[in-house]
N, CA, C, O and the ligand as a Tripos MOL2 file, in Angstrom:
@<TRIPOS>MOLECULE
protein
  249   247    63     0     0
PROTEIN
NO_CHARGES

@<TRIPOS>ATOM
      1 N           0.8610   -1.2070    0.0000 N.3       1 MET1
      2 CA          0.0000    0.0000    0.0000 C.3       1 MET1
      3 C           0.8850    1.2400    0.0000 C.2       1 MET1
      4 O           1.6330    1.4760    0.9490 O.2       1 MET1
      5 N           0.7990    2.0290   -1.0610 N.am      2 ASN2
      6 CA          1.6130    3.2330   -1.1030 C.3       2 ASN2
      7 C           0.9590    4.3850   -0.3300 C.2       2 ASN2
      8 O          -0.1440    4.2460    0.2000 O.2       2 ASN2
      9 N           1.6370    5.4860   -0.2790 N.am      3 PHE3
     10 CA          1.1600    6.5990    0.5440 C.3       3 PHE3
     11 C          -0.1780    7.1320    0.0560 C.2       3 PHE3
     12 O          -1.0440    7.4740    0.8620 O.2       3 PHE3
     13 N          -0.3540    7.2060   -1.2750 N.am      4 LYS4
     14 CA         -1.5830    7.7930   -1.8110 C.3       4 LYS4
     15 C          -2.8040    6.9560   -1.4580 C.2       4 LYS4
     16 O          -3.8280    7.4990   -1.0440 O.2       4 LYS4
     17 N          -2.7070    5.6370   -1.6190 N.am      5 SER5
     18 CA         -3.8540    4.7970   -1.2920 C.3       5 SER5
     19 C          -4.0940    4.7830    0.2150 C.2       5 SER5
     20 O          -5.2340    4.6720    0.6660 O.2       5 SER5
     21 N          -3.0270    4.8940    0.9820 N.am      6 LEU6
     22 CA         -3.1760    4.9550    2.4350 C.3       6 LEU6
     23 C          -3.9370    6.2110    2.8310 C.2       6 LEU6
     24 O          -4.7780    6.1770    3.7290 O.2       6 LEU6
     25 N          -3.6440    7.3110    2.1650 N.am      7 LYS7
     26 CA         -4.3140    8.5760    2.4820 C.3       7 LYS7
     27 C          -5.7870    8.5120    2.0910 C.2       7 LYS7
     28 O          -6.6480    8.9910    2.8280 O.2       7 LYS7
     29 N          -6.0800    7.9170    0.9260 N.am      8 ILE8
     30 CA         -7.4770    7.7710    0.5100 C.3       8 ILE8
     31 C          -8.2300    6.9140    1.5150 C.2       8 ILE8
     32 O          -9.3710    7.2150    1.8660 O.2       8 ILE8
     33 N          -7.5990    5.8610    1.9710 N.am      9 PHE9
     34 CA         -8.2370    4.9910    2.9560 C.3       9 PHE9
     35 C          -8.5330    5.7600    4.2460 C.2       9 PHE9
     36 O          -9.6070    5.6140    4.8290 O.2       9 PHE9
     37 N          -7.5880    6.5680    4.6820 N.am     10 SER10
     38 CA         -7.7960    7.3240    5.9190 C.3      10 SER10
     39 C          -8.8950    8.3590    5.7410 C.2      10 SER10
     40 O          -9.6050    8.6750    6.6960 O.2      10 SER10
     41 N          -9.0450    8.8890    4.5380 N.am     11 MET11
     42 CA        -10.1160    9.8520    4.2820 C.3      11 MET11
     43 C         -11.4760    9.1740    4.3610 C.2      11 MET11
     44 O         -12.4400    9.7560    4.8590 O.2      11 MET11
     45 N         -11.5500    7.9420    3.8680 N.am     12 MET12
     46 CA        -12.8310    7.2290    3.8690 C.3      12 MET12
     47 C         -13.2140    6.7840    5.2700 C.2      12 MET12
     48 O         -14.3980    6.7350    5.6050 O.2      12 MET12
     49 N         -12.2300    6.4630    6.0840 N.am     13 SER13
     50 CA        -12.5220    5.9130    7.4010 C.3      13 SER13
     51 C         -12.3690    6.9410    8.5110 C.2      13 SER13
     52 O         -12.5300    6.6230    9.6890 O.2      13 SER13
     53 N         -12.0620    8.1620    8.1330 N.am     14 CYS14
     54 CA        -11.7600    9.1760    9.1410 C.3      14 CYS14
     55 C         -12.9960    9.5600    9.9460 C.2      14 CYS14
     56 O         -14.0880    9.6940    9.3940 O.2      14 CYS14
     57 N         -12.8220    9.7330   11.2370 N.am     15 SER15
     58 CA        -13.9350   10.1570   12.0930 C.3      15 SER15
     59 C         -14.0490   11.6720   12.1330 C.2      15 SER15
     60 O         -15.0160   12.2110   12.6700 O.2      15 SER15
     61 N         -13.0650   12.3590   11.5680 N.am     16 HIS16
     62 CA        -13.0220   13.8120   11.4110 C.3      16 HIS16
     63 C         -12.8990   14.5830   12.7340 C.2      16 HIS16
     64 O         -13.7370   14.4900   13.6320 O.2      16 HIS16
     65 N         -11.8460   15.3170   12.7930 N.am     17 ASP17
     66 CA        -11.6130   16.2140   13.9240 C.3      17 ASP17
     67 C         -11.4370   17.6070   13.3230 C.2      17 ASP17
     68 O         -10.3510   17.9680   12.8700 O.2      17 ASP17
     69 N         -12.5060   18.3720   13.3260 N.am     18 PHE18
     70 CA        -12.5030   19.6230   12.5860 C.3      18 PHE18
     71 C         -11.8890   20.7770   13.3610 C.2      18 PHE18
     72 O         -12.1280   20.9560   14.5550 O.2      18 PHE18
     73 N         -11.0980   21.5430   12.6490 N.am     19 ALA19
     74 CA        -10.5310   22.7590   13.2040 C.3      19 ALA19
     75 C         -11.6090   23.8410   13.2210 C.2      19 ALA19
     76 O         -12.7000   23.6430   12.6870 O.2      19 ALA19
     77 N         -11.3050   24.9690   13.8280 N.am     20 PHE20
     78 CA        -12.2500   26.0870   13.8630 C.3      20 PHE20
     79 C         -12.5020   26.5840   12.4390 C.2      20 PHE20
     80 O         -11.5640   26.6850   11.6480 O.2      20 PHE20
     81 N         -13.7620   26.8970   12.1020 N.am     21 PRO21
     82 CA        -14.0610   27.3650   10.7420 C.3      21 PRO21
     83 C         -13.2250   28.5840   10.3670 C.2      21 PRO21
     84 O         -12.9980   29.4770   11.1830 O.2      21 PRO21
     85 N         -12.7780   28.5980    9.1260 N.am     22 ARG22
     86 CA        -11.9710   29.7180    8.6670 C.3      22 ARG22
     87 C         -12.6750   30.4170    7.5020 C.2      22 ARG22
     88 O         -13.4460   29.8020    6.7670 O.2      22 ARG22
     89 N         -12.4000   31.6850    7.3540 N.am     23 SER23
     90 CA        -13.0490   32.4480    6.2970 C.3      23 SER23
     91 C         -12.2230   32.3950    5.0200 C.2      23 SER23
     92 O         -10.9930   32.3910    5.0590 O.2      23 SER23
     93 N         -12.9130   32.3560    3.8970 N.am     24 ALA24
     94 CA        -12.2580   32.3880    2.5900 C.3      24 ALA24
     95 C         -12.2960   33.8190    2.0580 C.2      24 ALA24
     96 O         -13.0920   34.6370    2.5180 O.2      24 ALA24
     97 N         -11.4300   34.1170    1.0860 N.am     25 PRO25
     98 CA        -11.3980   35.4700    0.5170 C.3      25 PRO25
     99 C         -12.7470   35.9210   -0.0420 C.2      25 PRO25
    100 O         -13.0250   37.1200   -0.0660 O.2      25 PRO25
    101 N         -13.5840   34.9950   -0.4890 N.am     26 ASP26
    102 CA        -14.8850   35.3650   -1.0670 C.3      26 ASP26
    103 C         -15.9590   35.5590   -0.0080 C.2      26 ASP26
    104 O         -17.1120   35.8210   -0.3500 O.2      26 ASP26
    105 N         -15.6090   35.4350    1.2760 N.am     27 GLY27
    106 CA        -16.5680   35.6950    2.3400 C.3      27 GLY27
    107 C         -17.2530   34.4520    2.8680 C.2      27 GLY27
    108 O         -17.9650   34.5160    3.8700 O.2      27 GLY27
    109 N         -17.0490   33.3160    2.2080 N.am     28 SER28
    110 CA        -17.6360   32.0700    2.6910 C.3      28 SER28
    111 C         -16.7450   31.4730    3.7730 C.2      28 SER28
    112 O         -15.6140   31.9150    3.9750 O.2      28 SER28
    113 N         -17.2600   30.4750    4.4590 N.am     29 TYR29
    114 CA        -16.4730   29.8170    5.4910 C.3      29 TYR29
    115 C         -16.2860   28.3460    5.1580 C.2      29 TYR29
    116 O         -17.1470   27.7260    4.5320 O.2      29 TYR29
    117 N         -15.1680   27.7970    5.5770 N.am     30 SER30
    118 CA        -14.9300   26.3780    5.3850 C.3      30 SER30
    119 C         -14.2940   25.8200    6.6510 C.2      30 SER30
    120 O         -13.6980   26.5420    7.4490 O.2      30 SER30
    121 N         -14.4460   24.5010    6.8040 N.am     31 GLN31
    122 CA        -13.9070   23.8290    7.9770 C.3      31 GLN31
    123 C         -13.0940   22.6290    7.5010 C.2      31 GLN31
    124 O         -13.5540   21.8510    6.6640 O.2      31 GLN31
    125 N         -11.9020   22.4860    8.0310 N.am     32 VAL32
    126 CA        -10.9880   21.4570    7.5590 C.3      32 VAL32
    127 C         -10.7210   20.4500    8.6680 C.2      32 VAL32
    128 O         -10.5180   20.8160    9.8260 O.2      32 VAL32
    129 N         -10.7240   19.1750    8.2940 N.am     33 CYS33
    130 CA        -10.3960   18.1200    9.2450 C.3      33 CYS33
    131 C          -8.8920   18.0990    9.4780 C.2      33 CYS33
    132 O          -8.1040   18.0840    8.5330 O.2      33 CYS33
    133 N          -8.5080   18.0980   10.7470 N.am     34 ARG34
    134 CA         -7.0820   18.1090   11.0720 C.3      34 ARG34
    135 C          -6.4310   16.7500   10.8390 C.2      34 ARG34
    136 O          -5.2060   16.6520   10.7770 O.2      34 ARG34
    137 N          -7.2340   15.7150   10.7110 N.am     35 LEU35
    138 CA         -6.6910   14.3710   10.5460 C.3      35 LEU35
    139 C          -6.4710   14.0090    9.0810 C.2      35 LEU35
    140 O          -5.4000   13.5200    8.7210 O.2      35 LEU35
    141 N          -7.4750   14.2420    8.2310 N.am     36 CYS36
    142 CA         -7.3600   13.8120    6.8390 C.3      36 CYS36
    143 C          -7.3060   14.9790    5.8650 C.2      36 CYS36
    144 O          -7.0120   14.7760    4.6870 O.2      36 CYS36
    145 N          -7.5790   16.1940    6.3230 N.am     37 GLY37
    146 CA         -7.4940   17.3560    5.4470 C.3      37 GLY37
    147 C          -8.7400   17.5950    4.6160 C.2      37 GLY37
    148 O          -8.7380   18.4700    3.7500 O.2      37 GLY37
    149 N          -9.8020   16.8420    4.8550 N.am     38 ALA38
    150 CA        -11.0440   17.0490    4.1110 C.3      38 ALA38
    151 C         -11.6100   18.4250    4.4270 C.2      38 ALA38
    152 O         -11.5940   18.8690    5.5750 O.2      38 ALA38
    153 N         -12.1070   19.0890    3.4020 N.am     39 GLU39
    154 CA        -12.6080   20.4470    3.5750 C.3      39 GLU39
    155 C         -14.1070   20.4900    3.2860 C.2      39 GLU39
    156 O         -14.5760   19.9390    2.2900 O.2      39 GLU39
    157 N         -14.8460   21.1480    4.1670 N.am     40 TYR40
    158 CA        -16.2900   21.2530    4.0130 C.3      40 TYR40
    159 C         -16.7080   22.7120    4.0600 C.2      40 TYR40
    160 O         -16.0960   23.5330    4.7430 O.2      40 TYR40
    161 N         -17.7610   23.0140    3.3190 N.am     41 GLU41
    162 CA        -18.3550   24.3470    3.4330 C.3      41 GLU41
    163 C         -18.9620   24.4800    4.8300 C.2      41 GLU41
    164 O         -19.4550   23.5090    5.4050 O.2      41 GLU41
    165 N         -18.9150   25.6880    5.3560 N.am     42 TYR42
    166 CA        -19.4670   25.9030    6.6840 C.3      42 TYR42
    167 C         -20.4200   27.0930    6.6530 C.2      42 TYR42
    168 O         -20.0670   28.1800    6.1940 O.2      42 TYR42
    169 N         -21.6330   26.8680    7.1500 N.am     43 ASP43
    170 CA        -22.6400   27.9310    7.1910 C.3      43 ASP43
    171 C         -22.5900   28.5970    8.5620 C.2      43 ASP43
    172 O         -23.0210   28.0230    9.5630 O.2      43 ASP43
    173 N         -22.0670   29.7990    8.5910 N.am     44 TRP44
    174 CA        -21.8650   30.4760    9.8680 C.3      44 TRP44
    175 C         -23.1950   30.8420   10.5250 C.2      44 TRP44
    176 O         -23.3030   30.8420   11.7510 O.2      44 TRP44
    177 N         -24.2140   31.1550    9.7050 N.am     45 GLN45
    178 CA        -25.5310   31.5110   10.2530 C.3      45 GLN45
    179 C         -26.1840   30.3170   10.9540 C.2      45 GLN45
    180 O         -26.7470   30.4460   12.0400 O.2      45 GLN45
    181 N         -26.0930   29.1630   10.3090 N.am     46 GLU46
    182 CA        -26.7460   27.9660   10.8640 C.3      46 GLU46
    183 C         -25.8160   27.2020   11.7950 C.2      46 GLU46
    184 O         -26.2440   26.2600   12.4610 O.2      46 GLU46
    185 N         -24.5340   27.6050   11.8490 N.am     47 MET47
    186 CA        -23.5350   26.9550   12.7000 C.3      47 MET47
    187 C         -23.4150   25.4680   12.3840 C.2      47 MET47
    188 O         -23.3420   24.6390   13.2920 O.2      47 MET47
    189 N         -23.3940   25.1400   11.1160 N.am     48 ARG48
    190 CA        -23.2650   23.7280   10.7430 C.3      48 ARG48
    191 C         -22.5200   23.5760    9.4290 C.2      48 ARG48
    192 O         -22.4480   24.4930    8.6110 O.2      48 ARG48
    193 N         -21.9700   22.3850    9.2610 N.am     49 ARG49
    194 CA        -21.2420   22.0910    8.0340 C.3      49 ARG49
    195 C         -22.1780   21.7820    6.8920 C.2      49 ARG49
    196 O         -23.2730   21.2510    7.0830 O.2      49 ARG49
    197 N         -21.7260   22.1250    5.6980 N.am     50 LYS50
    198 CA        -22.4910   21.8020    4.4860 C.3      50 LYS50
    199 C         -21.7360   20.7330    3.7100 C.2      50 LYS50
    200 O         -21.0420   19.8950    4.2870 O.2      50 LYS50
    201 N         -21.8840   20.7810    2.3910 N.am     51 LYS51
    202 CA        -21.2830   19.7160    1.5760 C.3      51 LYS51
    203 C         -19.7590   19.8300    1.5030 C.2      51 LYS51
    204 O         -19.1720   20.8870    1.7380 O.2      51 LYS51
    205 N         -19.1600   18.7130    1.1710 N.am     52 ARG52
    206 CA        -17.7100   18.6610    1.1040 C.3      52 ARG52
    207 C         -17.1920   19.4090   -0.1200 C.2      52 ARG52
    208 O         -17.7970   19.3740   -1.1920 O.2      52 ARG52
    209 N         -16.0810   20.0720    0.0590 N.am     53 ILE53
    210 CA        -15.4140   20.7310   -1.0650 C.3      53 ILE53
    211 C         -14.3800   19.7560   -1.5960 C.2      53 ILE53
    212 O         -13.3740   19.4850   -0.9410 O.2      53 ILE53
    213 N         -14.6320   19.2320   -2.7860 N.am     54 VAL54
    214 CA        -13.7540   18.1780   -3.3050 C.3      54 VAL54
    215 C         -12.8020   18.6530   -4.3860 C.2      54 VAL54
    216 O         -11.6800   18.1550   -4.4770 O.2      54 VAL54
    217 N         -13.2220   19.6060   -5.2080 N.am     55 ASP55
    218 CA        -12.4080   19.9500   -6.3840 C.3      55 ASP55
    219 C         -11.0200   20.4570   -6.0040 C.2      55 ASP55
    220 O         -10.0400   20.1310   -6.6730 O.2      55 ASP55
    221 N         -10.9290   21.2460   -4.9450 N.am     56 ARG56
    222 CA         -9.6350   21.7820   -4.5360 C.3      56 ARG56
    223 C          -8.6700   20.6710   -4.1480 C.2      56 ARG56
    224 O          -7.4940   20.7060   -4.5090 O.2      56 ARG56
    225 N          -9.1750   19.6800   -3.4070 N.am     57 VAL57
    226 CA         -8.3380   18.5860   -2.9320 C.3      57 VAL57
    227 C          -7.9210   17.6860   -4.0870 C.2      57 VAL57
    228 O          -6.7560   17.2990   -4.1850 O.2      57 VAL57
    229 N          -8.8710   17.3500   -4.9660 N.am     58 VAL58
    230 CA         -8.5890   16.4240   -6.0580 C.3      58 VAL58
    231 C          -7.4980   16.9620   -6.9750 C.2      58 VAL58
    232 O          -6.6300   16.2140   -7.4260 O.2      58 VAL58
    233 N          -7.5470   18.2540   -7.2460 N.am     59 LYS59
    234 CA         -6.5500   18.8460   -8.1280 C.3      59 LYS59
    235 C          -5.1430   18.7470   -7.5310 C.2      59 LYS59
    236 O          -4.1670   18.5990   -8.2660 O.2      59 LYS59
    237 N          -5.0410   18.8270   -6.2340 N.am     60 GLN60
    238 CA         -3.7360   18.7370   -5.5910 C.3      60 GLN60
    239 C          -3.2340   17.2980   -5.5610 C.2      60 GLN60
    240 O          -2.0350   17.0510   -5.6900 O.2      60 GLN60
    241 N          -4.1490   16.3510   -5.3900 N.am     61 GLU61
    242 CA         -3.7590   14.9690   -5.2020 C.3      61 GLU61
    243 C          -3.3070   14.3120   -6.5050 C.2      61 GLU61
    244 O          -2.3470   13.5410   -6.5120 O.2      61 GLU61
    245 N          -3.9910   14.6120   -7.5950 N.am     62 ILE62
    246 CA         -3.7400   13.8760   -8.8370 C.3      62 ILE62
    247 C          -2.8800   14.6790   -9.8090 C.2      62 ILE62
    248 O          -2.5760   14.2030  -10.9030 O.2      62 ILE62
    249 ZN        -11.1510   13.5970    8.6470 Zn       63 ZN63
@<TRIPOS>BOND
     1     1     2 1
     2     2     3 1
     3     3     4 2
     4     3     5 am
     5     5     6 1
     6     6     7 1
     7     7     8 2
     8     7     9 am
     9     9    10 1
    10    10    11 1
    11    11    12 2
    12    11    13 am
    13    13    14 1
    14    14    15 1
    15    15    16 2
    16    15    17 am
    17    17    18 1
    18    18    19 1
    19    19    20 2
    20    19    21 am
    21    21    22 1
    22    22    23 1
    23    23    24 2
    24    23    25 am
    25    25    26 1
    26    26    27 1
    27    27    28 2
    28    27    29 am
    29    29    30 1
    30    30    31 1
    31    31    32 2
    32    31    33 am
    33    33    34 1
    34    34    35 1
    35    35    36 2
    36    35    37 am
    37    37    38 1
    38    38    39 1
    39    39    40 2
    40    39    41 am
    41    41    42 1
    42    42    43 1
    43    43    44 2
    44    43    45 am
    45    45    46 1
    46    46    47 1
    47    47    48 2
    48    47    49 am
    49    49    50 1
    50    50    51 1
    51    51    52 2
    52    51    53 am
    53    53    54 1
    54    54    55 1
    55    55    56 2
    56    55    57 am
    57    57    58 1
    58    58    59 1
    59    59    60 2
    60    59    61 am
    61    61    62 1
    62    62    63 1
    63    63    64 2
    64    63    65 am
    65    65    66 1
    66    66    67 1
    67    67    68 2
    68    67    69 am
    69    69    70 1
    70    70    71 1
    71    71    72 2
    72    71    73 am
    73    73    74 1
    74    74    75 1
    75    75    76 2
    76    75    77 am
    77    77    78 1
    78    78    79 1
    79    79    80 2
    80    79    81 am
    81    81    82 1
    82    82    83 1
    83    83    84 2
    84    83    85 am
    85    85    86 1
    86    86    87 1
    87    87    88 2
    88    87    89 am
    89    89    90 1
    90    90    91 1
    91    91    92 2
    92    91    93 am
    93    93    94 1
    94    94    95 1
    95    95    96 2
    96    95    97 am
    97    97    98 1
    98    98    99 1
    99    99   100 2
   100    99   101 am
   101   101   102 1
   102   102   103 1
   103   103   104 2
   104   103   105 am
   105   105   106 1
   106   106   107 1
   107   107   108 2
   108   107   109 am
   109   109   110 1
   110   110   111 1
   111   111   112 2
   112   111   113 am
   113   113   114 1
   114   114   115 1
   115   115   116 2
   116   115   117 am
   117   117   118 1
   118   118   119 1
   119   119   120 2
   120   119   121 am
   121   121   122 1
   122   122   123 1
   123   123   124 2
   124   123   125 am
   125   125   126 1
   126   126   127 1
   127   127   128 2
   128   127   129 am
   129   129   130 1
   130   130   131 1
   131   131   132 2
   132   131   133 am
   133   133   134 1
   134   134   135 1
   135   135   136 2
   136   135   137 am
   137   137   138 1
   138   138   139 1
   139   139   140 2
   140   139   141 am
   141   141   142 1
   142   142   143 1
   143   143   144 2
   144   143   145 am
   145   145   146 1
   146   146   147 1
   147   147   148 2
   148   147   149 am
   149   149   150 1
   150   150   151 1
   151   151   152 2
   152   151   153 am
   153   153   154 1
   154   154   155 1
   155   155   156 2
   156   155   157 am
   157   157   158 1
   158   158   159 1
   159   159   160 2
   160   159   161 am
   161   161   162 1
   162   162   163 1
   163   163   164 2
   164   163   165 am
   165   165   166 1
   166   166   167 1
   167   167   168 2
   168   167   169 am
   169   169   170 1
   170   170   171 1
   171   171   172 2
   172   171   173 am
   173   173   174 1
   174   174   175 1
   175   175   176 2
   176   175   177 am
   177   177   178 1
   178   178   179 1
   179   179   180 2
   180   179   181 am
   181   181   182 1
   182   182   183 1
   183   183   184 2
   184   183   185 am
   185   185   186 1
   186   186   187 1
   187   187   188 2
   188   187   189 am
   189   189   190 1
   190   190   191 1
   191   191   192 2
   192   191   193 am
   193   193   194 1
   194   194   195 1
   195   195   196 2
   196   195   197 am
   197   197   198 1
   198   198   199 1
   199   199   200 2
   200   199   201 am
   201   201   202 1
   202   202   203 1
   203   203   204 2
   204   203   205 am
   205   205   206 1
   206   206   207 1
   207   207   208 2
   208   207   209 am
   209   209   210 1
   210   210   211 1
   211   211   212 2
   212   211   213 am
   213   213   214 1
   214   214   215 1
   215   215   216 2
   216   215   217 am
   217   217   218 1
   218   218   219 1
   219   219   220 2
   220   219   221 am
   221   221   222 1
   222   222   223 1
   223   223   224 2
   224   223   225 am
   225   225   226 1
   226   226   227 1
   227   227   228 2
   228   227   229 am
   229   229   230 1
   230   230   231 1
   231   231   232 2
   232   231   233 am
   233   233   234 1
   234   234   235 1
   235   235   236 2
   236   235   237 am
   237   237   238 1
   238   238   239 1
   239   239   240 2
   240   239   241 am
   241   241   242 1
   242   242   243 1
   243   243   244 2
   244   243   245 am
   245   245   246 1
   246   246   247 1
   247   247   248 2
@<TRIPOS>SUBSTRUCTURE
     1 MET1         2 RESIDUE 1 A MET
     2 ASN2         6 RESIDUE 1 A ASN
     3 PHE3        10 RESIDUE 1 A PHE
     4 LYS4        14 RESIDUE 1 A LYS
     5 SER5        18 RESIDUE 1 A SER
     6 LEU6        22 RESIDUE 1 A LEU
     7 LYS7        26 RESIDUE 1 A LYS
     8 ILE8        30 RESIDUE 1 A ILE
     9 PHE9        34 RESIDUE 1 A PHE
    10 SER10       38 RESIDUE 1 A SER
    11 MET11       42 RESIDUE 1 A MET
    12 MET12       46 RESIDUE 1 A MET
    13 SER13       50 RESIDUE 1 A SER
    14 CYS14       54 RESIDUE 1 A CYS
    15 SER15       58 RESIDUE 1 A SER
    16 HIS16       62 RESIDUE 1 A HIS
    17 ASP17       66 RESIDUE 1 A ASP
    18 PHE18       70 RESIDUE 1 A PHE
    19 ALA19       74 RESIDUE 1 A ALA
    20 PHE20       78 RESIDUE 1 A PHE
    21 PRO21       82 RESIDUE 1 A PRO
    22 ARG22       86 RESIDUE 1 A ARG
    23 SER23       90 RESIDUE 1 A SER
    24 ALA24       94 RESIDUE 1 A ALA
    25 PRO25       98 RESIDUE 1 A PRO
    26 ASP26      102 RESIDUE 1 A ASP
    27 GLY27      106 RESIDUE 1 A GLY
    28 SER28      110 RESIDUE 1 A SER
    29 TYR29      114 RESIDUE 1 A TYR
    30 SER30      118 RESIDUE 1 A SER
    31 GLN31      122 RESIDUE 1 A GLN
    32 VAL32      126 RESIDUE 1 A VAL
    33 CYS33      130 RESIDUE 1 A CYS
    34 ARG34      134 RESIDUE 1 A ARG
    35 LEU35      138 RESIDUE 1 A LEU
    36 CYS36      142 RESIDUE 1 A CYS
    37 GLY37      146 RESIDUE 1 A GLY
    38 ALA38      150 RESIDUE 1 A ALA
    39 GLU39      154 RESIDUE 1 A GLU
    40 TYR40      158 RESIDUE 1 A TYR
    41 GLU41      162 RESIDUE 1 A GLU
    42 TYR42      166 RESIDUE 1 A TYR
    43 ASP43      170 RESIDUE 1 A ASP
    44 TRP44      174 RESIDUE 1 A TRP
    45 GLN45      178 RESIDUE 1 A GLN
    46 GLU46      182 RESIDUE 1 A GLU
    47 MET47      186 RESIDUE 1 A MET
    48 ARG48      190 RESIDUE 1 A ARG
    49 ARG49      194 RESIDUE 1 A ARG
    50 LYS50      198 RESIDUE 1 A LYS
    51 LYS51      202 RESIDUE 1 A LYS
    52 ARG52      206 RESIDUE 1 A ARG
    53 ILE53      210 RESIDUE 1 A ILE
    54 VAL54      214 RESIDUE 1 A VAL
    55 ASP55      218 RESIDUE 1 A ASP
    56 ARG56      222 RESIDUE 1 A ARG
    57 VAL57      226 RESIDUE 1 A VAL
    58 VAL58      230 RESIDUE 1 A VAL
    59 LYS59      234 RESIDUE 1 A LYS
    60 GLN60      238 RESIDUE 1 A GLN
    61 GLU61      242 RESIDUE 1 A GLU
    62 ILE62      246 RESIDUE 1 A ILE
    63 ZN63       249 GROUP 0 **** ****
């Protein structure tokens, strides 16, 4: 098992330990898992996470 497949496996099985939501230059918020690096949209008004942001991560990985 190489590093890349190991990382994908950890992303799938990760229980997620999210850091404090951070603001993006466009005014939106996102929250990143400190364990696997998964990034999710964060709705500051509703105080909850939204859908996962995948395109940014995929471009870096492949
Ligand atoms: Zn995670």
